[in-house]
Each structure stands twice: as structure tokens, then as C-alpha cells.
KEDRENLO-840400 format. One record per residue (C-alpha): residue in one letter; x, y, z; chain; residue number from 1. Coordinates in pm, whole numbers, plus 50000, padded with zeros to 5 digits. Layout:
! residues N
{code = A	east = X	north = Y	up = Z	unit = A	pos = NUM} .
...
***
This chain:
! residues 294
{code = M	east = 96478	north = 29235	up = 87593	unit = A	pos = 1} .
{code = K	east = 96560	north = 28940	up = 87766	unit = A	pos = 2} .
{code = K	east = 96495	north = 28587	up = 87700	unit = A	pos = 3} .
{code = L	east = 96236	north = 28405	up = 87895	unit = A	pos = 4} .
{code = N	east = 96445	north = 28144	up = 88044	unit = A	pos = 5} .
{code = S	east = 96646	north = 28397	up = 88173	unit = A	pos = 6} .
{code = I	east = 96340	north = 28599	up = 88355	unit = A	pos = 7} .
{code = L	east = 96226	north = 28245	up = 88483	unit = A	pos = 8} .
{code = K	east = 96526	north = 28138	up = 88652	unit = A	pos = 9} .
{code = K	east = 96459	north = 28460	up = 88895	unit = A	pos = 10} .
{code = C	east = 96141	north = 28365	up = 89009	unit = A	pos = 11} .
{code = N	east = 96049	north = 28150	up = 89321	unit = A	pos = 12} .
{code = S	east = 95717	north = 28056	up = 89298	unit = A	pos = 13} .
{code = K	east = 95646	north = 27709	up = 89137	unit = A	pos = 14} .
{code = Y	east = 95499	north = 27661	up = 88816	unit = A	pos = 15} .
{code = S	east = 95444	north = 27441	up = 88515	unit = A	pos = 16} .
{code = I	east = 95519	north = 27513	up = 88129	unit = A	pos = 17} .
{code = N	east = 95427	north = 27391	up = 87830	unit = A	pos = 18} .
{code = N	east = 95535	north = 27453	up = 87456	unit = A	pos = 19} .
{code = F	east = 95872	north = 27625	up = 87592	unit = A	pos = 20} .
{code = S	east = 96068	north = 27833	up = 87378	unit = A	pos = 21} .
{code = N	east = 96353	north = 28071	up = 87492	unit = A	pos = 22} .
{code = I	east = 96235	north = 28355	up = 87292	unit = A	pos = 23} .
{code = E	east = 96299	north = 28709	up = 87333	unit = A	pos = 24} .
{code = I	east = 96051	north = 28913	up = 87544	unit = A	pos = 25} .
{code = K	east = 95983	north = 29274	up = 87480	unit = A	pos = 26} .
{code = G	east = 95729	north = 29362	up = 87743	unit = A	pos = 27} .
{code = V	east = 95464	north = 29240	up = 87998	unit = A	pos = 28} .
{code = S	east = 95120	north = 29335	up = 88093	unit = A	pos = 29} .
{code = T	east = 94781	north = 29175	up = 88253	unit = A	pos = 30} .
{code = F	east = 94553	north = 29339	up = 87980	unit = A	pos = 31} .
{code = S	east = 94494	north = 29211	up = 87647	unit = A	pos = 32} .
{code = K	east = 94511	north = 29561	up = 87437	unit = A	pos = 33} .
{code = K	east = 94841	north = 29629	up = 87547	unit = A	pos = 34} .
{code = I	east = 95000	north = 29281	up = 87437	unit = A	pos = 35} .
{code = Q	east = 95243	north = 29291	up = 87120	unit = A	pos = 36} .
{code = N	east = 95436	north = 29002	up = 86965	unit = A	pos = 37} .
{code = N	east = 95713	north = 28884	up = 87188	unit = A	pos = 38} .
{code = F	east = 95488	north = 28961	up = 87542	unit = A	pos = 39} .
{code = I	east = 95374	north = 28781	up = 87874	unit = A	pos = 40} .
{code = F	east = 95020	north = 28839	up = 87951	unit = A	pos = 41} .
{code = G	east = 94928	north = 28770	up = 88283	unit = A	pos = 42} .
{code = A	east = 94552	north = 28627	up = 88246	unit = A	pos = 43} .
{code = I	east = 94467	north = 28742	up = 88635	unit = A	pos = 44} .
{code = K	east = 94089	north = 28642	up = 88733	unit = A	pos = 45} .
{code = G	east = 93989	north = 28955	up = 88940	unit = A	pos = 46} .
{code = E	east = 93610	north = 29064	up = 89104	unit = A	pos = 47} .
{code = N	east = 93485	north = 29191	up = 88781	unit = A	pos = 48} .
{code = F	east = 93721	north = 29052	up = 88460	unit = A	pos = 49} .
{code = N	east = 93866	north = 28738	up = 88415	unit = A	pos = 50} .
{code = G	east = 94216	north = 28782	up = 88195	unit = A	pos = 51} .
{code = E	east = 94154	north = 28425	up = 88077	unit = A	pos = 52} .
{code = N	east = 93855	north = 28557	up = 87877	unit = A	pos = 53} .
{code = F	east = 94079	north = 28781	up = 87665	unit = A	pos = 54} .
{code = L	east = 94291	north = 28549	up = 87530	unit = A	pos = 55} .
{code = K	east = 94119	north = 28494	up = 87227	unit = A	pos = 56} .
{code = D	east = 94244	north = 28873	up = 87124	unit = A	pos = 57} .
{code = L	east = 94597	north = 28735	up = 87172	unit = A	pos = 58} .
{code = I	east = 94507	north = 28486	up = 86881	unit = A	pos = 59} .
{code = N	east = 94705	north = 28645	up = 86584	unit = A	pos = 60} .
{code = L	east = 94997	north = 28780	up = 86799	unit = A	pos = 61} .
{code = K	east = 95343	north = 28572	up = 86764	unit = A	pos = 62} .
{code = K	east = 95566	north = 28438	up = 86993	unit = A	pos = 63} .
{code = I	east = 95298	north = 28497	up = 87282	unit = A	pos = 64} .
{code = V	east = 95365	north = 28373	up = 87673	unit = A	pos = 65} .
{code = I	east = 95060	north = 28330	up = 87857	unit = A	pos = 66} .
{code = V	east = 95035	north = 28278	up = 88249	unit = A	pos = 67} .
{code = I	east = 94690	north = 28099	up = 88382	unit = A	pos = 68} .
{code = S	east = 94594	north = 27961	up = 88692	unit = A	pos = 69} .
{code = D	east = 94646	north = 27568	up = 88749	unit = A	pos = 70} .
{code = K	east = 94317	north = 27535	up = 88852	unit = A	pos = 71} .
{code = S	east = 94172	north = 27678	up = 88495	unit = A	pos = 72} .
{code = S	east = 93903	north = 27527	up = 88278	unit = A	pos = 73} .
{code = I	east = 93945	north = 27678	up = 87955	unit = A	pos = 74} .
{code = E	east = 94044	north = 27512	up = 87663	unit = A	pos = 75} .
{code = L	east = 94400	north = 27508	up = 87541	unit = A	pos = 76} .
{code = K	east = 94418	north = 27356	up = 87235	unit = A	pos = 77} .
{code = R	east = 94284	north = 27659	up = 87085	unit = A	pos = 78} .
{code = F	east = 94582	north = 27831	up = 87180	unit = A	pos = 79} .
{code = S	east = 94833	north = 27561	up = 87089	unit = A	pos = 80} .
{code = S	east = 95034	north = 27874	up = 86958	unit = A	pos = 81} .
{code = F	east = 95135	north = 28049	up = 87292	unit = A	pos = 82} .
{code = I	east = 95378	north = 27923	up = 87540	unit = A	pos = 83} .
{code = I	east = 95170	north = 27846	up = 87854	unit = A	pos = 84} .
{code = I	east = 95277	north = 27858	up = 88195	unit = A	pos = 85} .
{code = K	east = 95071	north = 27747	up = 88482	unit = A	pos = 86} .
{code = T	east = 95077	north = 27843	up = 88832	unit = A	pos = 87} .
{code = S	east = 94875	north = 27846	up = 89170	unit = A	pos = 88} .
{code = D	east = 94884	north = 28247	up = 89205	unit = A	pos = 89} .
{code = V	east = 94852	north = 28415	up = 88852	unit = A	pos = 90} .
{code = K	east = 94945	north = 28733	up = 88996	unit = A	pos = 91} .
{code = E	east = 95242	north = 28689	up = 89219	unit = A	pos = 92} .
{code = L	east = 95428	north = 28490	up = 88941	unit = A	pos = 93} .
{code = V	east = 95346	north = 28766	up = 88703	unit = A	pos = 94} .
{code = S	east = 95494	north = 29014	up = 88956	unit = A	pos = 95} .
{code = E	east = 95825	north = 28823	up = 88996	unit = A	pos = 96} .
{code = I	east = 95844	north = 28813	up = 88633	unit = A	pos = 97} .
{code = S	east = 95762	north = 29201	up = 88579	unit = A	pos = 98} .
{code = H	east = 96059	north = 29216	up = 88878	unit = A	pos = 99} .
{code = A	east = 96297	north = 29047	up = 88634	unit = A	pos = 100} .
{code = F	east = 96214	north = 29201	up = 88323	unit = A	pos = 101} .
{code = Y	east = 96179	north = 29545	up = 88471	unit = A	pos = 102} .
{code = N	east = 96496	north = 29580	up = 88627	unit = A	pos = 103} .
{code = Y	east = 96610	north = 29891	up = 88782	unit = A	pos = 104} .
{code = K	east = 96888	north = 30016	up = 89015	unit = A	pos = 105} .
{code = L	east = 96837	north = 30329	up = 89227	unit = A	pos = 106} .
{code = D	east = 97082	north = 30412	up = 89587	unit = A	pos = 107} .
{code = E	east = 96773	north = 30439	up = 89779	unit = A	pos = 108} .
{code = I	east = 96384	north = 30369	up = 89773	unit = A	pos = 109} .
{code = V	east = 96150	north = 30443	up = 90081	unit = A	pos = 110} .
{code = A	east = 95789	north = 30314	up = 90164	unit = A	pos = 111} .
{code = V	east = 95562	north = 30590	up = 90393	unit = A	pos = 112} .
{code = T	east = 95236	north = 30413	up = 90483	unit = A	pos = 113} .
{code = G	east = 94936	north = 30528	up = 90741	unit = A	pos = 114} .
{code = T	east = 94604	north = 30653	up = 90693	unit = A	pos = 115} .
{code = N	east = 94711	north = 31027	up = 90674	unit = A	pos = 116} .
{code = G	east = 95032	north = 31225	up = 90589	unit = A	pos = 117} .
{code = K	east = 95163	north = 30951	up = 90312	unit = A	pos = 118} .
{code = T	east = 95138	north = 31227	up = 90056	unit = A	pos = 119} .
{code = S	east = 95289	north = 31508	up = 90263	unit = A	pos = 120} .
{code = V	east = 95580	north = 31291	up = 90400	unit = A	pos = 121} .
{code = A	east = 95625	north = 31163	up = 90035	unit = A	pos = 122} .
{code = D	east = 95596	north = 31528	up = 89846	unit = A	pos = 123} .
{code = Y	east = 95857	north = 31666	up = 90135	unit = A	pos = 124} .
{code = T	east = 96141	north = 31443	up = 90133	unit = A	pos = 125} .
{code = R	east = 96137	north = 31471	up = 89770	unit = A	pos = 126} .
{code = Q	east = 96158	north = 31776	up = 89825	unit = A	pos = 127} .
{code = L	east = 96468	north = 31780	up = 90061	unit = A	pos = 128} .
{code = W	east = 96658	north = 31510	up = 89859	unit = A	pos = 129} .
{code = Q	east = 96589	north = 31798	up = 89555	unit = A	pos = 130} .
{code = S	east = 96739	north = 32081	up = 89794	unit = A	pos = 131} .
{code = I	east = 97058	north = 31879	up = 89824	unit = A	pos = 132} .
{code = K	east = 97126	north = 31759	up = 89429	unit = A	pos = 133} .
{code = I	east = 97005	north = 31444	up = 89470	unit = A	pos = 134} .
{code = D	east = 96783	north = 31349	up = 89172	unit = A	pos = 135} .
{code = A	east = 96464	north = 31190	up = 89334	unit = A	pos = 136} .
{code = A	east = 96096	north = 31080	up = 89262	unit = A	pos = 137} .
{code = S	east = 95777	north = 31081	up = 89450	unit = A	pos = 138} .
{code = I	east = 95540	north = 30782	up = 89366	unit = A	pos = 139} .
{code = G	east = 95159	north = 30840	up = 89469	unit = A	pos = 140} .
{code = T	east = 94895	north = 31026	up = 89512	unit = A	pos = 141} .
{code = L	east = 95038	north = 31302	up = 89303	unit = A	pos = 142} .
{code = G	east = 95109	north = 31100	up = 89031	unit = A	pos = 143} .
{code = V	east = 95469	north = 31029	up = 88959	unit = A	pos = 144} .
{code = I	east = 95695	north = 31341	up = 89037	unit = A	pos = 145} .
{code = F	east = 96073	north = 31386	up = 88931	unit = A	pos = 146} .
{code = K	east = 96339	north = 31648	up = 88974	unit = A	pos = 147} .
{code = D	east = 95985	north = 31852	up = 89044	unit = A	pos = 148} .
{code = N	east = 95784	north = 31778	up = 88741	unit = A	pos = 149} .
{code = Q	east = 95497	north = 31521	up = 88749	unit = A	pos = 150} .
{code = I	east = 95629	north = 31255	up = 88420	unit = A	pos = 151} .
{code = F	east = 95348	north = 31046	up = 88529	unit = A	pos = 152} .
{code = N	east = 94965	north = 31028	up = 88633	unit = A	pos = 153} .
{code = L	east = 94852	north = 30749	up = 88805	unit = A	pos = 154} .
{code = N	east = 94515	north = 30583	up = 88886	unit = A	pos = 155} .
{code = L	east = 94627	north = 30418	up = 89197	unit = A	pos = 156} .
{code = T	east = 94812	north = 30553	up = 89496	unit = A	pos = 157} .
{code = T	east = 95030	north = 30260	up = 89464	unit = A	pos = 158} .
{code = P	east = 95038	north = 30120	up = 89115	unit = A	pos = 159} .
{code = E	east = 95009	north = 29771	up = 88996	unit = A	pos = 160} .
{code = S	east = 95275	north = 29556	up = 89020	unit = A	pos = 161} .
{code = I	east = 95383	north = 29551	up = 88637	unit = A	pos = 162} .
{code = D	east = 95331	north = 29962	up = 88644	unit = A	pos = 163} .
{code = L	east = 95534	north = 30010	up = 88962	unit = A	pos = 164} .
{code = Q	east = 95835	north = 29791	up = 88808	unit = A	pos = 165} .
{code = K	east = 95784	north = 30015	up = 88463	unit = A	pos = 166} .
{code = I	east = 95810	north = 30343	up = 88615	unit = A	pos = 167} .
{code = L	east = 96134	north = 30244	up = 88853	unit = A	pos = 168} .
{code = N	east = 96293	north = 30097	up = 88539	unit = A	pos = 169} .
{code = Y	east = 96258	north = 30458	up = 88351	unit = A	pos = 170} .
{code = L	east = 96381	north = 30644	up = 88661	unit = A	pos = 171} .
{code = S	east = 96692	north = 30403	up = 88669	unit = A	pos = 172} .
{code = K	east = 96767	north = 30512	up = 88330	unit = A	pos = 173} .
{code = K	east = 96663	north = 30837	up = 88364	unit = A	pos = 174} .
{code = N	east = 96950	north = 30836	up = 88647	unit = A	pos = 175} .
{code = C	east = 96708	north = 30870	up = 88945	unit = A	pos = 176} .
{code = K	east = 96923	north = 30786	up = 89258	unit = A	pos = 177} .
{code = K	east = 96583	north = 30813	up = 89478	unit = A	pos = 178} .
{code = A	east = 96249	north = 30710	up = 89518	unit = A	pos = 179} .
{code = I	east = 95996	north = 30759	up = 89778	unit = A	pos = 180} .
{code = L	east = 95624	north = 30515	up = 89742	unit = A	pos = 181} .
{code = E	east = 95330	north = 30577	up = 89889	unit = A	pos = 182} .
{code = A	east = 95242	north = 30193	up = 90011	unit = A	pos = 183} .
{code = S	east = 94845	north = 30217	up = 90082	unit = A	pos = 184} .
{code = S	east = 94682	north = 29951	up = 90305	unit = A	pos = 185} .
{code = I	east = 94444	north = 29797	up = 89944	unit = A	pos = 186} .
{code = G	east = 94788	north = 29781	up = 89794	unit = A	pos = 187} .
{code = I	east = 95006	north = 29604	up = 90011	unit = A	pos = 188} .
{code = D	east = 94709	north = 29377	up = 90073	unit = A	pos = 189} .
{code = Q	east = 94667	north = 29316	up = 89669	unit = A	pos = 190} .
{code = K	east = 95029	north = 29255	up = 89662	unit = A	pos = 191} .
{code = R	east = 95115	north = 29526	up = 89412	unit = A	pos = 192} .
{code = L	east = 95494	north = 29553	up = 89633	unit = A	pos = 193} .
{code = F	east = 95581	north = 29190	up = 89594	unit = A	pos = 194} .
{code = K	east = 95955	north = 29109	up = 89547	unit = A	pos = 195} .
{code = M	east = 95990	north = 29459	up = 89664	unit = A	pos = 196} .
{code = K	east = 96250	north = 29508	up = 89931	unit = A	pos = 197} .
{code = F	east = 96273	north = 29898	up = 90068	unit = A	pos = 198} .
{code = N	east = 96548	north = 30028	up = 90200	unit = A	pos = 199} .
{code = K	east = 96366	north = 30279	up = 90476	unit = A	pos = 200} .
{code = V	east = 95991	north = 30251	up = 90579	unit = A	pos = 201} .
{code = V	east = 95739	north = 30523	up = 90748	unit = A	pos = 202} .
{code = F	east = 95472	north = 30467	up = 90958	unit = A	pos = 203} .
{code = T	east = 95274	north = 30794	up = 90996	unit = A	pos = 204} .
{code = N	east = 94961	north = 30716	up = 91173	unit = A	pos = 205} .
{code = L	east = 94657	north = 30518	up = 91220	unit = A	pos = 206} .
{code = T	east = 94286	north = 30571	up = 91215	unit = A	pos = 207} .
{code = N	east = 93940	north = 30418	up = 91071	unit = A	pos = 208} .
{code = D	east = 93974	north = 30402	up = 90679	unit = A	pos = 209} .
{code = H	east = 93901	north = 30185	up = 90417	unit = A	pos = 210} .
{code = L	east = 93697	north = 29954	up = 90635	unit = A	pos = 211} .
{code = D	east = 93463	north = 29852	up = 90299	unit = A	pos = 212} .
{code = Y	east = 93752	north = 29713	up = 90159	unit = A	pos = 213} .
{code = H	east = 93915	north = 29515	up = 90518	unit = A	pos = 214} .
{code = K	east = 93592	north = 29449	up = 90652	unit = A	pos = 215} .
{code = N	east = 93737	north = 29560	up = 91018	unit = A	pos = 216} .
{code = F	east = 93999	north = 29718	up = 91184	unit = A	pos = 217} .
{code = K	east = 94220	north = 29420	up = 91272	unit = A	pos = 218} .
{code = K	east = 94252	north = 29299	up = 90898	unit = A	pos = 219} .
{code = Y	east = 94323	north = 29688	up = 90804	unit = A	pos = 220} .
{code = K	east = 94615	north = 29691	up = 91072	unit = A	pos = 221} .
{code = E	east = 94762	north = 29411	up = 91013	unit = A	pos = 222} .
{code = S	east = 94808	north = 29476	up = 90621	unit = A	pos = 223} .
{code = K	east = 94977	north = 29777	up = 90723	unit = A	pos = 224} .
{code = G	east = 95217	north = 29548	up = 90965	unit = A	pos = 225} .
{code = D	east = 95278	north = 29332	up = 90631	unit = A	pos = 226} .
{code = L	east = 95490	north = 29591	up = 90512	unit = A	pos = 227} .
{code = F	east = 95737	north = 29599	up = 90756	unit = A	pos = 228} .
{code = Q	east = 95717	north = 29219	up = 90804	unit = A	pos = 229} .
{code = D	east = 95726	north = 29117	up = 90398	unit = A	pos = 230} .
{code = Y	east = 95959	north = 29441	up = 90254	unit = A	pos = 231} .
{code = V	east = 96217	north = 29516	up = 90431	unit = A	pos = 232} .
{code = Y	east = 96619	north = 29393	up = 90432	unit = A	pos = 233} .
{code = K	east = 96754	north = 29333	up = 90735	unit = A	pos = 234} .
{code = N	east = 96969	north = 29623	up = 90780	unit = A	pos = 235} .
{code = T	east = 96645	north = 29828	up = 90636	unit = A	pos = 236} .
{code = V	east = 96594	north = 30157	up = 90889	unit = A	pos = 237} .
{code = A	east = 96177	north = 30203	up = 91023	unit = A	pos = 238} .
{code = V	east = 96062	north = 30543	up = 91116	unit = A	pos = 239} .
{code = I	east = 95769	north = 30572	up = 91337	unit = A	pos = 240} .
{code = N	east = 95573	north = 30810	up = 91488	unit = A	pos = 241} .
{code = A	east = 95583	north = 30756	up = 91880	unit = A	pos = 242} .
{code = D	east = 95241	north = 30920	up = 91911	unit = A	pos = 243} .
{code = D	east = 95005	north = 30706	up = 91763	unit = A	pos = 244} .
{code = K	east = 94830	north = 30512	up = 91990	unit = A	pos = 245} .
{code = Y	east = 94924	north = 30160	up = 91785	unit = A	pos = 246} .
{code = S	east = 95299	north = 30296	up = 91773	unit = A	pos = 247} .
{code = E	east = 95415	north = 29987	up = 91986	unit = A	pos = 248} .
{code = Y	east = 95165	north = 29739	up = 91756	unit = A	pos = 249} .
{code = F	east = 95457	north = 29822	up = 91454	unit = A	pos = 250} .
{code = K	east = 95756	north = 29833	up = 91683	unit = A	pos = 251} .
{code = N	east = 95638	north = 29474	up = 91785	unit = A	pos = 252} .
{code = F	east = 95766	north = 29408	up = 91428	unit = A	pos = 253} .
{code = F	east = 96113	north = 29564	up = 91393	unit = A	pos = 254} .
{code = K	east = 96209	north = 29416	up = 91786	unit = A	pos = 255} .
{code = S	east = 96129	north = 29090	up = 91636	unit = A	pos = 256} .
{code = Q	east = 96287	north = 29125	up = 91337	unit = A	pos = 257} .
{code = K	east = 96624	north = 29274	up = 91464	unit = A	pos = 258} .
{code = I	east = 96521	north = 29600	up = 91263	unit = A	pos = 259} .
{code = K	east = 96642	north = 29915	up = 91368	unit = A	pos = 260} .
{code = F	east = 96398	north = 30180	up = 91405	unit = A	pos = 261} .
{code = L	east = 96392	north = 30618	up = 91487	unit = A	pos = 262} .
{code = D	east = 96106	north = 30731	up = 91645	unit = A	pos = 263} .
{code = F	east = 95957	north = 31084	up = 91605	unit = A	pos = 264} .
{code = G	east = 95694	north = 31278	up = 91852	unit = A	pos = 265} .
{code = K	east = 95614	north = 31404	up = 92178	unit = A	pos = 266} .
{code = K	east = 95709	north = 31050	up = 92314	unit = A	pos = 267} .
{code = A	east = 96009	north = 30999	up = 92116	unit = A	pos = 268} .
{code = D	east = 96327	north = 30864	up = 92241	unit = A	pos = 269} .
{code = F	east = 96489	north = 30998	up = 91928	unit = A	pos = 270} .
{code = L	east = 96325	north = 31283	up = 91781	unit = A	pos = 271} .
{code = K	east = 96133	north = 31434	up = 92065	unit = A	pos = 272} .
{code = I	east = 95880	north = 31719	up = 91986	unit = A	pos = 273} .
{code = L	east = 95948	north = 31985	up = 92280	unit = A	pos = 274} .
{code = K	east = 95733	north = 32284	up = 92154	unit = A	pos = 275} .
{code = I	east = 95572	north = 32311	up = 91859	unit = A	pos = 276} .
{code = K	east = 95414	north = 32695	up = 91792	unit = A	pos = 277} .
{code = K	east = 95223	north = 32782	up = 91512	unit = A	pos = 278} .
{code = E	east = 95334	north = 33126	up = 91370	unit = A	pos = 279} .
{code = T	east = 95184	north = 33372	up = 91057	unit = A	pos = 280} .
{code = E	east = 95280	north = 33124	up = 90749	unit = A	pos = 281} .
{code = S	east = 95538	north = 32838	up = 90959	unit = A	pos = 282} .
{code = F	east = 95581	north = 32692	up = 91278	unit = A	pos = 283} .
{code = F	east = 95834	north = 32724	up = 91554	unit = A	pos = 284} .
{code = L	east = 95974	north = 32368	up = 91673	unit = A	pos = 285} .
{code = E	east = 96179	north = 32288	up = 91950	unit = A	pos = 286} .
{code = I	east = 96317	north = 31984	up = 91975	unit = A	pos = 287} .
{code = K	east = 96600	north = 31728	up = 92093	unit = A	pos = 288} .
{code = I	east = 96755	north = 31455	up = 91879	unit = A	pos = 289} .
{code = N	east = 96936	north = 31173	up = 92095	unit = A	pos = 290} .
{code = N	east = 96868	north = 31378	up = 92390	unit = A	pos = 291} .
{code = K	east = 97076	north = 31698	up = 92248	unit = A	pos = 292} .
{code = K	east = 96843	north = 32002	up = 92205	unit = A	pos = 293} .
{code = L	east = 96823	north = 32232	up = 91848	unit = A	pos = 294} .
***
């Protein structure tokens, strides 16, 4: 448990607070059915549901904190027993709160994005780590895999922010050293990764997909680009498929932020594929790394 004040001190979002009491916090959720005494409830307004409509379900609970929009028209006198936090972007503040509450410490966290190949890259990377005795996890389409076992099933390729923080917190407690996450364009656009920074970011490829959500290819491409702009450290390393026709678009992000990047593919400078030959149950690859033939 953590004190409310210690959590809010780590948040950068602007907010106002009524009925403040520095209570112990036991959990954070945006689902009213998961709220218990000493919880923080994020009343997020989505396309299908408005979290504010479920505040009445919490009225008999004790020591509840609610986060609502500063544009909310809800009558707050009914909820005078709650600690009430108002902010312009409920989702962002709740993400910051969950990041501060469900803290974690791993040696390395990697994010991989692209239209195709995310799941394969994530799973193979985890297997490679495990093969050299590094306890590692992958998070994505296959669920949460840790030590070669699925420990959680997921409804989304990229989990919602609170769920993701809980997963990383759990893995940290289990002494997981490294994790790789599938970062979908929708997950990035919906700020499910908000406040996170990755040690490595990977781009596989880009083709037409999810245009029912993004509306056009430009917005789809830009959502992928946000990963390389908003979720990196100064010393983050980017890995990129040089053979994809949009590779230069993403390289520009790295160059503008002076981020080191390593490319791979037939057109690559770092890991250059010279020859690929399909065999019965495998592939034969002839490659050069930094101009050294292997």
C-alpha cells in the first residue's frame, strides 16, 4: 500500500482535489466492479460507457478516491464521502497514478511494433533470452508468457495502462529480468503505454491495416511513429527493418532525437542479409554484421 499524497507527487498532470485525506491506497481500476475500500477509481468516458454513471455503485464503500473530468456536470454533493480529483484528461492522470502505484523494476523492456511480425519477434526474443538463462516474459497476442508458461490471458494485444502496470509489477516481484511487449497502433493511439519508456524499440514493417480505426494510412503511420518519439530514453536503441519502404520515415525520428539505431535486411548497413535459402525444416541465412561475413 502507498499513501495517496506520495502517489500524486509522481504525477505531472494538472489536477484539483476536494475532500483530500492522505489515505492508504490498495489499488487502482477503471472498472467499478473491481473497486474496494481504499481504491482509486478512474471514471473514464469512452465510446460505449461513461465511468461516471457507475459512481453510485461505490457509495457504500469507504475511503474511495475518484478521478473525473474537470468538465463533468455530475452532481458531486451525492458523493461527498469521496476524495474527488478533477483533471482535463482522466486517462492520462489515471495512467500516471497506476504507474506510480504499481511500480516495477526490470533490467530491460522492449517494445515491438509493425503491421506483421510483432508476435513472432516477441516470442522468439523471449525464447532466446530463456535459452541463455535470463528469466524473461513476452506480452501480447499470446498472452503473458513467463518462463515458457502462459501466466495471463489477454483480451488486447497491448493491455490497457493499468493492466499493463499490474503485469509488470507482478513480473518484477517474480524476479523477471527482461520483457518484450507488442505495441499495437491502437494501443499507442489510446495512450495505453503512457508514461512508459523502453530500452529498445523495434519496427518490423508497415502495410494497410486498422484503417477502420485510424481512418487513413497517414494517421496509422503516425501512430506507429509516436512509439519512437514519446516512449524512448536518450540511450534507447532502435531496431528497424531496412527493407520496408517506410523505413526512412522512422529513421528520421531516430536521427532527429539522436537515438542509435540498428537496421537489418537486404538493404541494411548493420545486419545485412546476403542470402536466404529455404531448407526442409529451416532456413539457411548468409549474413554480414558490420561488414563482417558470418
